[in-house]
C-alpha positions as CSV (number, residue, x, y, z in Angstrom):
1,M,4.2,-1.8,9.0
2,A,6.8,-4.7,9.0
3,P,9.8,-2.4,9.4
4,V,8.1,-0.6,12.4
5,I,7.4,-4.0,14.1
6,Q,11.0,-5.0,13.6
7,E,12.3,-1.7,15.1
8,L,9.9,-2.1,18.0
9,K,11.2,-5.6,18.7
10,R,14.8,-4.4,18.7
11,R,13.9,-2.0,21.5
12,E,14.3,-3.9,24.7
13,N,12.2,-1.7,27.0
14,I,9.0,-2.1,24.8
15,E,6.8,-5.2,24.8
16,T,5.4,-5.6,21.3
17,L,2.4,-7.8,20.4
18,L,1.6,-8.4,16.8
19,C,-2.2,-8.7,16.3
20,L,-3.7,-9.9,12.9
21,T,-7.2,-9.7,11.5
22,A,-6.0,-11.5,8.4
23,Q,-8.0,-9.1,6.1
24,H,-5.7,-10.2,3.2
25,R,-4.7,-13.8,4.5
26,Q,-2.6,-15.0,1.6
27,M,-0.5,-11.7,1.2
28,L,-0.1,-11.5,5.0
29,D,1.4,-14.9,5.3
30,Q,3.8,-14.2,2.6
31,V,4.9,-11.0,4.3
32,L,5.3,-12.6,7.7
33,E,7.6,-15.1,6.2
34,L,9.6,-12.6,4.2
35,F,10.2,-10.2,7.2
36,D,10.7,-13.1,9.7
37,L,7.7,-12.0,11.9
38,K,5.3,-14.2,13.8
39,A,1.8,-13.2,15.0
40,D,1.2,-13.1,18.7
41,I,-2.5,-13.0,18.2
42,D,-4.1,-14.2,14.9
43,L,-8.0,-13.4,14.8
44,N,-8.2,-14.8,11.3
45,L,-11.6,-13.1,10.8
46,M,-12.0,-12.9,7.1
47,K,-14.6,-15.1,5.3
48,N,-15.7,-15.2,1.7
49,Q,-18.2,-12.7,0.5
50,Q,-18.3,-10.6,3.7
51,T,-19.8,-7.2,3.4
52,L,-18.0,-4.1,4.8
53,P,-20.5,-3.8,7.8
54,E,-19.9,-7.5,8.6
55,I,-16.1,-7.1,8.4
56,T,-16.3,-3.9,10.6
57,A,-18.5,-5.5,13.2
58,S,-16.3,-8.6,13.5
59,I,-13.1,-6.6,13.8
60,L,-14.7,-4.2,16.3
61,F,-15.9,-6.9,18.5
62,H,-12.8,-9.2,18.5
63,M,-10.4,-6.2,18.9
64,D,-12.4,-5.1,21.9
65,Q,-11.7,-8.5,23.5
66,V,-8.1,-8.3,22.7
67,L,-7.7,-4.8,24.2
68,K,-9.5,-5.7,27.3
69,Q,-7.2,-8.8,27.7
70,E,-3.9,-7.3,26.9
71,K,-4.4,-3.7,28.2
72,P,-1.8,-2.1,26.0
73,D,-0.5,1.5,26.4
74,W,-0.6,2.0,22.7
75,I,-2.1,0.4,19.5
76,L,-0.4,1.2,16.1
77,V,-2.3,1.0,12.9
78,Q,-1.1,1.9,9.4
79,G,-3.1,3.2,6.4
80,D,-6.8,3.1,5.6
81,T,-8.1,-0.4,5.6
82,T,-11.3,-1.4,7.4
83,T,-9.1,-3.0,10.0
84,V,-7.3,0.3,10.7
85,M,-10.6,2.1,11.3
86,A,-12.2,-0.7,13.3
87,A,-9.2,-1.2,15.6
88,A,-8.8,2.5,16.2
89,L,-12.5,2.6,17.3
90,A,-11.9,-0.4,19.5
91,A,-9.0,1.4,21.1
92,F,-11.1,4.6,21.7
93,Y,-13.8,2.5,23.5
94,N,-11.1,1.1,25.8
95,H,-9.2,4.2,26.4
96,V,-6.0,3.1,24.6
97,K,-3.9,5.5,22.8
98,V,-3.7,5.1,19.0
99,G,-0.7,6.0,16.7
100,H,-1.7,6.4,13.1
101,V,1.1,5.5,10.6
102,E,0.5,6.9,7.1
103,A,-1.6,9.7,8.5
104,G,-2.9,12.6,6.7
105,L,-3.5,11.3,3.1
106,R,-6.6,12.8,1.5
107,S,-8.3,12.7,-1.8
108,Y,-11.2,14.8,-0.5
109,N,-13.7,12.5,-2.2
110,K,-15.4,10.1,0.2
111,W,-16.2,7.7,-2.6
112,A,-12.6,7.4,-4.1
113,P,-10.9,5.6,-2.7
114,Y,-13.8,3.7,-1.2
115,P,-14.1,3.0,1.7
116,E,-10.5,3.9,2.4
117,E,-10.9,7.7,2.5
118,I,-13.5,7.6,5.3
119,N,-11.6,4.9,7.1
120,R,-8.5,7.0,7.3
121,K,-10.5,10.0,8.5
122,I,-12.1,8.1,11.3
123,A,-8.8,6.7,12.4
124,G,-7.4,10.2,12.4
125,V,-10.1,11.6,14.6
126,I,-9.2,9.0,17.2
127,A,-5.4,9.0,16.8
128,D,-3.2,10.4,19.7
129,L,-0.1,10.6,17.4
130,H,-0.1,11.1,13.7
131,F,2.9,9.8,11.7
132,A,2.5,11.5,8.3
133,P,4.6,10.3,5.3
134,T,5.1,13.9,3.9
135,T,4.9,17.6,4.6
136,L,1.8,17.9,2.7
137,A,0.1,15.1,4.7
138,R,0.9,16.9,7.9
139,E,-0.4,20.1,6.5
140,N,-3.7,18.4,5.7
141,L,-4.0,17.3,9.3
142,I,-3.2,20.8,10.6
143,K,-5.8,22.3,8.2
144,E,-8.3,19.9,9.7
145,N,-7.4,21.4,13.3
146,Y,-5.4,18.6,14.6
147,P,-2.7,20.0,17.1
148,P,0.6,20.5,15.3
149,E,2.4,19.1,18.4
150,I,1.0,15.6,17.8
151,C,1.6,15.6,14.0
152,Y,5.0,14.4,12.7
153,V,6.5,14.0,9.3
154,T,8.3,10.5,9.4
155,G,8.3,9.2,5.9
156,N,6.4,6.1,5.1
157,P,7.8,2.8,6.3
158,V,6.7,1.2,3.0
159,I,9.8,2.7,1.6
160,D,11.8,1.0,4.4
161,A,10.3,-2.3,3.4
162,L,11.0,-1.7,-0.2
163,Q,14.7,-1.0,0.3
164,Q,15.0,-4.0,2.6
165,V,13.2,-6.4,0.2
166,S,15.0,-5.0,-2.9
167,A,18.3,-5.9,-1.5
168,M,17.3,-9.5,-0.8
169,P,18.7,-12.5,-2.8
170,F,16.3,-13.5,-5.7
171,D,16.4,-16.6,-7.9
172,L,14.3,-15.8,-11.0
173,S,14.4,-19.4,-12.1
174,Q,12.5,-20.3,-8.8
175,S,10.0,-17.5,-9.2
176,P,6.4,-17.4,-10.8
177,L,8.1,-14.8,-13.0
178,K,10.5,-17.3,-14.6
179,D,8.7,-17.3,-17.9
180,I,8.3,-13.6,-18.5
181,P,10.4,-12.5,-21.4
182,F,12.3,-9.8,-19.4
183,N,15.4,-9.9,-21.9
184,R,13.2,-9.8,-25.2
185,K,10.4,-7.3,-24.4
186,E,9.7,-4.2,-22.4
187,I,7.5,-5.0,-19.4
188,I,4.3,-3.3,-18.5
189,T,3.0,-4.3,-14.9
190,V,-0.6,-3.9,-14.2
191,T,-2.5,-4.2,-10.9
192,A,-6.2,-3.2,-10.7
193,H,-8.5,-4.4,-7.9
194,R,-10.1,-1.3,-6.1
195,R,-13.7,-1.5,-5.1
196,E,-14.6,1.7,-6.8
197,N,-13.4,0.3,-10.1
198,F,-15.6,-2.9,-10.1
199,G,-17.9,-3.1,-13.0
200,K,-17.5,-0.8,-16.1
201,P,-14.4,0.9,-15.0
202,L,-12.5,-2.3,-14.5
203,E,-13.8,-3.5,-17.8
204,D,-12.6,-0.3,-19.5
205,I,-9.2,-0.6,-17.8
206,C,-8.9,-4.2,-19.2
207,S,-10.0,-3.0,-22.6
208,G,-7.3,-0.4,-22.6
209,I,-4.7,-2.9,-21.6
210,L,-5.9,-5.2,-24.5
211,K,-5.4,-2.4,-27.0
212,I,-2.0,-1.7,-25.7
213,S,-1.0,-5.4,-26.0
214,R,-2.3,-5.6,-29.6
215,E,-0.8,-2.3,-30.8
216,Y,2.6,-3.0,-29.4
217,F,2.5,-6.8,-29.7
218,E,6.3,-7.1,-30.8
219,R,7.5,-4.7,-28.3
220,V,5.8,-5.2,-24.9
221,H,4.8,-7.9,-22.5
222,I,2.1,-7.1,-20.0
223,V,2.1,-8.9,-16.5
224,Y,-0.9,-8.7,-14.4
225,P,-1.0,-10.3,-11.0
226,V,-4.8,-10.6,-10.7
227,H,-6.4,-10.1,-7.2
228,L,-8.4,-13.1,-5.9
229,N,-11.7,-11.3,-5.7
230,P,-14.1,-13.1,-8.1
231,I,-15.2,-9.9,-9.8
232,V,-11.6,-9.0,-10.6
233,Q,-10.8,-12.5,-11.7
234,Q,-13.9,-12.8,-14.0
235,T,-13.2,-9.4,-15.7
236,A,-9.4,-9.8,-16.2
237,H,-9.5,-13.3,-17.5
238,G,-12.6,-12.6,-19.6
239,I,-11.0,-9.7,-21.4
240,L,-7.3,-10.6,-21.4
241,G,-7.1,-14.2,-20.9
242,N,-6.5,-15.2,-24.5
243,Q,-3.9,-12.5,-25.5
244,E,-0.4,-14.0,-26.1
245,N,1.6,-11.1,-24.8
246,V,-0.3,-10.9,-21.6
247,T,0.5,-12.9,-18.6
248,L,-2.2,-13.2,-15.8
249,L,-0.8,-14.4,-12.6
250,P,-2.1,-15.2,-9.1
251,P,-1.2,-12.5,-6.6
252,L,2.6,-12.4,-6.1
253,D,4.4,-12.4,-2.8
254,Y,6.2,-9.1,-1.9
255,L,9.7,-10.2,-3.1
256,D,8.4,-11.3,-6.5
257,M,6.3,-8.0,-6.8
258,V,9.3,-5.9,-6.0
259,Q,11.4,-7.8,-8.6
260,L,8.7,-7.5,-11.2
261,M,8.5,-3.6,-10.7
262,K,12.3,-3.4,-10.9
263,R,12.2,-5.0,-14.3
264,S,9.2,-2.9,-15.6
265,K,9.2,-0.1,-18.2
266,I,5.8,1.3,-16.9
267,I,3.5,0.4,-14.1
268,L,-0.3,0.7,-14.4
269,T,-2.1,0.6,-11.1
270,D,-5.0,1.6,-8.9
271,S,-3.1,0.6,-5.8
272,G,-2.1,3.3,-3.2
273,G,1.1,1.6,-2.1
274,L,2.4,1.1,-5.6
275,Q,2.2,4.8,-6.1
276,E,4.8,5.2,-3.5
277,E,6.9,2.0,-4.0
278,A,7.4,2.4,-7.8
279,P,8.9,5.9,-7.9
280,G,11.4,4.6,-5.3
281,L,12.7,2.1,-8.0
282,G,12.6,4.8,-10.8
283,I,9.6,3.4,-12.6
284,P,6.9,5.7,-14.1
285,V,3.4,5.1,-12.7
286,L,0.2,5.7,-14.4
287,V,-2.7,5.7,-11.9
288,L,-5.8,4.0,-13.0
289,R,-8.1,6.2,-11.0
290,D,-9.5,9.8,-11.4
291,V,-8.2,11.1,-8.1
292,T,-5.4,10.1,-5.7
293,E,-4.8,10.7,-2.1
294,R,-1.1,11.0,-2.9
295,P,-0.7,14.2,-4.8
296,E,2.9,14.5,-3.8
297,G,3.7,12.0,-6.6
298,L,1.8,14.0,-9.2
299,E,3.8,17.2,-8.1
300,S,7.1,15.5,-8.2
301,G,6.4,14.0,-11.6
302,N,6.7,10.3,-10.4
303,I,3.0,9.5,-11.3
304,R,0.2,10.6,-13.5
305,L,-3.5,10.0,-13.4
306,A,-4.7,7.9,-16.3
307,G,-8.3,7.4,-15.2
308,T,-10.2,4.3,-16.3
309,D,-11.2,5.3,-19.9
310,A,-9.7,2.8,-22.2
311,Q,-8.6,5.2,-25.0
312,H,-7.0,7.6,-22.4
313,I,-5.1,4.8,-20.8
314,F,-3.8,3.8,-24.3
315,E,-2.8,7.1,-25.1
316,Q,-0.9,7.7,-21.8
317,V,1.0,4.4,-22.3
318,K,1.7,5.3,-26.0
319,N,3.3,8.6,-25.0
320,L,5.6,7.0,-22.5
321,L,6.6,4.2,-25.1
322,T,7.3,6.7,-27.8
323,N,8.5,9.8,-26.1
324,R,11.9,8.9,-24.3
325,K,12.3,12.3,-22.8
326,D,8.9,12.2,-21.1
327,W,9.6,8.6,-19.7
328,E,13.0,9.7,-18.5
329,S,11.6,12.8,-16.7
330,M,9.2,10.5,-14.7
331,A,11.8,7.9,-14.0
332,K,14.2,10.4,-12.7
333,A,11.9,12.2,-10.4
334,V,12.7,12.2,-6.6
335,N,10.5,10.0,-4.6
336,P,8.8,12.2,-1.9
337,Y,7.7,9.4,0.4
338,G,10.7,8.8,2.4
339,D,14.4,7.8,2.8
340,G,14.2,4.4,4.4
341,K,14.3,5.5,8.0
342,A,10.7,6.0,8.8
343,A,10.4,3.0,11.1
344,R,13.2,4.4,13.4
345,R,11.6,7.9,13.5
346,I,8.2,6.4,14.4
347,V,9.5,4.3,17.4
348,D,11.7,7.2,18.6
349,L,8.7,9.5,18.6
350,L,6.5,6.8,20.3
351,I,9.0,6.6,23.1
352,E,9.3,10.4,23.4
353,N,5.5,10.6,23.8
354,S,5.3,7.6,26.3
355,P,6.4,8.5,29.8
356,A,5.7,4.9,30.9
357,I,8.3,3.6,28.6
358,Q,10.8,6.3,29.5
359,D,10.3,5.4,33.2
360,K,11.2,1.7,32.5
361,D,14.6,2.3,31.0
362,K,16.9,5.2,30.1
363,L,18.6,3.4,27.2
364,F,17.4,5.8,24.6
365,E,18.2,9.2,26.2
């Protein structure tokens, strides 16, 4: 969302307030600094070991207070987090219009991704404008009987952010990545943290990674920035912590993560965002899930489903390491998620659909 916020702040006839729930505090602070953004309202609601109902109730209550105080014309939310769902619901209760960025993604499995699939659908039911990243995402909305005139294809601003950050100066010697052997080995980047993978699926994923590291010890180095969730930490360090060619890092800031992706041979991930970002850098992605709400990447050849079975993950990685033609076909596929101009399209459409903004100023006719 950072590029959208930047674009909104550039428009002189729009007053923009950035409200944070801090659902991911550490990552959030890094992104704010990177994009030179400052919160107008920081609710700072997250606590250790909160349940989903507790998070939802807290966000709903506090967002209700914010909306009653500020009385905005619109609230913009992006994606499928619990914050997105609860903030949209609070806006509905307060008769505030909702714009949903990254709308229309569907896995059609309410348990995967969990709880994100249902969060996104609830936000969609409430939204007054849907900013879909792809034509397929817009078609999903229209099939669900959303009016076509409120569903727009804009691209995903995550690609705007990626392009912006990818061009920033970077000093490897001052980075947490400084000891990674980029010049001596091929790098495989791993992220795995999704709630539906907790337990045996995550154990199997780590076992597959361990087998890759042992079979290709002289050739590859695996880098895994490990989510701070205690379940993920315990599993990753328990299985991979003693392997010499596996580096387990704390979560990286966005600049470091982009630089790591750019230097990778293959990316293994259960993240939704990385399924869009990595293809923009020409890096093949193996998705550590059985389903994805981003089938465009499958169709374009950017990504493949590897699931959570250890042997299947190993075979998929082995194929890309030994079959250069196959690796190149994935690396050269065209990214379907945007061209880096999504933020401008979203703000333009918001203005076009906001008579109150148009009446204030004619700058953008």
